[in-house]
N, C-alpha and C positions, 0 to 999 in steps of 0.2 A: 458561545463558550464563556463560562464564568472566568473573569480575568484573574481571580485569586486562586484558581485550582488548575491542576493539570489533569485533563480528562481524556481518556480513550475508551470508547464504547465498543463492545463486542457482543453480538447476539450468538449464543452457543446453540448448536443443534440439539434439540431436546431428545430426540429418539436415540442418537448415538451415545450421548452421555448417560442417559437414564439406563440404557441397556448394559452399559459397563459399570453402572453403580459407582460413579466417580464421587470421591469424597470432596467436601468443601475445600479442604487444605490442598488437595491435588489440583483442583480446578483453579484456585487462586495462584498456585505456583506456575501453572501453564500459561495463564493470562499474563503474569508479570514477565515470564521468559519471552513470550511472543512480542510483547510491547517493547522490550529492550533488545530484541533480535539476539537472544542468548540461547545456547543449546539446552536441551532438556537436562534437568538435574542441576541447573545453575542457581535456582532459587529454592529456598526452604520456608514453608509456613511455620510460624512460631506461636507458642502460647495457645494452641488449639488442639483438640482431640482429633487425631488423623482419621478416626473412624466415623466422625460426623458426616453424614451424606449430604451431597449438594441438594438433592431433591429435584422436583420438577416445577418449572414455571410455565404456565400455559402461553404467556406472551413472549417468552424467551428471556433468559437472564441478561441483564445489562451490567457490564463490568467497567470499572473506572478507578482512577487514582484520585481520591478526594483532596489530597494535600500535595504541596510542592515537592516534598521529599517522597519519592515513590516507594515508601516502605510500608504503606497501608493500601490494601486492595479492598474496594467496595463492590459488593454484588447486590443488585436490586431487582426485585420482581414487581412490576407495576400492575400485574393482573388483579382485577377485582374478583371477589370482595375482600381478599386478604393480601394487600400489598405488603412487601417485607423488604428489609435492608439488613445486610450483614457485613461486618468489617473483619478483615484478616490481616494480621501483621506478617510481613515477609522479610527475609534476610537474603541478600545477594552473596553467593559464594564466589562468583567470578564477575568481572566487569565486561564491557562491550567487546574488549579485545580478547577475551578468553582467559585473562590472567586472574590470579587470585585477587579478590576485591579487598581493599583496605578501608573503603568508605562506601557510602550509599551511592547509587547510580546518580551521576551528575545531572542537573537540570539545566536547560538552556537559559540564556539571559532573558530578562523580561523588561518590558518598557515601563518606566516609572517617571513620575513628575519630578523635575528639578527646577531650581531657580535660574531664570535666564539672565539675572543681574543681581548685584548686591542689593539687599533691601533691609531696612531698619525695622525694629519691632514697632508694631502699630500700623505699618503700611497696609493699605487696602490693595489686595491682589487683583490684577487685571490679567486678561488672556495673554498679553504681550510679556508678562512677567514669568511665564511658565514655558518649559520645554519638555518634550518626551525623549528620554535616552534609554538605551539598552544597558542595564546594569546587572551584573551577575549577582546571584543571591548573596554570596559571601562578601560582596563589595558594596553593599548598600546598608543604610541605617535600618534598624529593626522596625521603625515606625512607617517606613516607606511602603505603603500598600495601595497607593493611589495611582491610577493611570488615566483618569478622566479629568481634564482641566476644569470642567463645570463644577466639580466637587470643591474647588478652592476659590474660583473667581468670585469677587465681591466680599470675601472674608478678610479679616485683619490678622496679621502675623502676631503670634504670641512670643516670638523671639527674632533676633536678627539672623539673617541667612546670607551666605556668600554665593556668588554665581557658581552654578554646577552642583550645589548641595541638594540632596534629595529632600523631598517634602512629604509629610504624612499628616494624618488627621489631627494629631495633637499640636501641629505647628500653626494652626489658624483657628479663628473663631469668628462669630458674627461681629461685624464692625459696629462699634458703639458710636452712634451718631446723635448729636444733640439737635433737637428740632426747635425751630423758632416758636416762642410763646409757650414752650413746655416747661413745667417745673423741674428744677435740677437740684442735686445735692451739692452745695458749695462748701468748701472748707479751707481753713488756714491752719498751718502747723506751727507749733511753738514748742520749746523744750519741755518735754513731759507730756505732751498730748496734742490735741487739735480741737478747734472750734468748728462745728458743723451747723449750717443753716439752710433753709429752703429759699431759693431765689428763682426768678423766671428768666429763661434765655430769650434775648432779643434778636437772636440770629441763629442760623444753623451752624453746626460745628462738628468737626471730626477730631479724633485723638491727635494731640499735638498742635491744635489751632487755638488762637486766642479769640474769645468771643465776649460780647458785652452782656452783663446780667443786670437785673433790676430787682430791688427789694419791693415786693408788691405792697407793702404797708407804708414805707416812707417815700417810695419813688426814687431812692438813691440808686445810681448806676455805678457798677464797678466792672473791671476787666478780670477775666479768669482764663486759665489754661485747661483745655479739655484733656482728661486723663483716659488711659486705656480702659478703665472700668466704667466709664460713662459719667463719673463725677467731674467737678470743676474745681481746680485749685486757684484760690485768689491770694494775692500777695506773692512776693518773691522769696523763696527759701524760708528758713526759720526766722520767726519774729517773736517779739515778746508777747506774753499772755495778754497784756493790756492792748497792744496794737492789734492782736488777732481779733479782738472784739469789734474793732472799727478799722477795717482794712484801708490802708493808705491810698490804694489805687482807685480813687474815686473820680468819675467823669460826670460832668454836668450834662 
């Protein structure tokens, strides 16, 4: 079952429904009512001509809710050579208790990834950093659509998170790792701009680590701090434009 959808399949008897010439709207209403254990007449199809027939599917119609909010019914026929799919919007007139509905039928909590501990921006996520929790739809962040730890393990956080906070696709990206002997973009900031040059990394490094760089032309070595975007900042904080040209953190 797809973890992002609520799906209930039902194969409808072809002979019974075709003989009654059931409309698509009626069939969608009956499916939604049976799925929510509601009495007949509790659901109404909207924005559809009630005269449109359901038709016949040789392989049997497959009914489902393609979205978390069960306000859209999907009916699919997989029979060759003309497979088809139709969507019908529905409105609930009563809830599961038989009372007049004031909102759509509630959906059960779903398991989503949350942080197992506080983590800073740039941290590389491991399996031990993640937990699965049941969070109701209304109680979780909009971006939290992940339930598989493998989708985040090995990635780098794009923001700081607190323990128990839900995690989504936008919260992590591929970890920027500097490889030994690879060329890197090194820079120094000064009031009004920055100086950028190409140096060679003499060691591996991750975001937040200090590594040694070398000027391939002069052989001069300097220390730099690996940034989240894969560049390396040399020098500490803002320095003068002149000092930015020749960074003071030189190591022999």
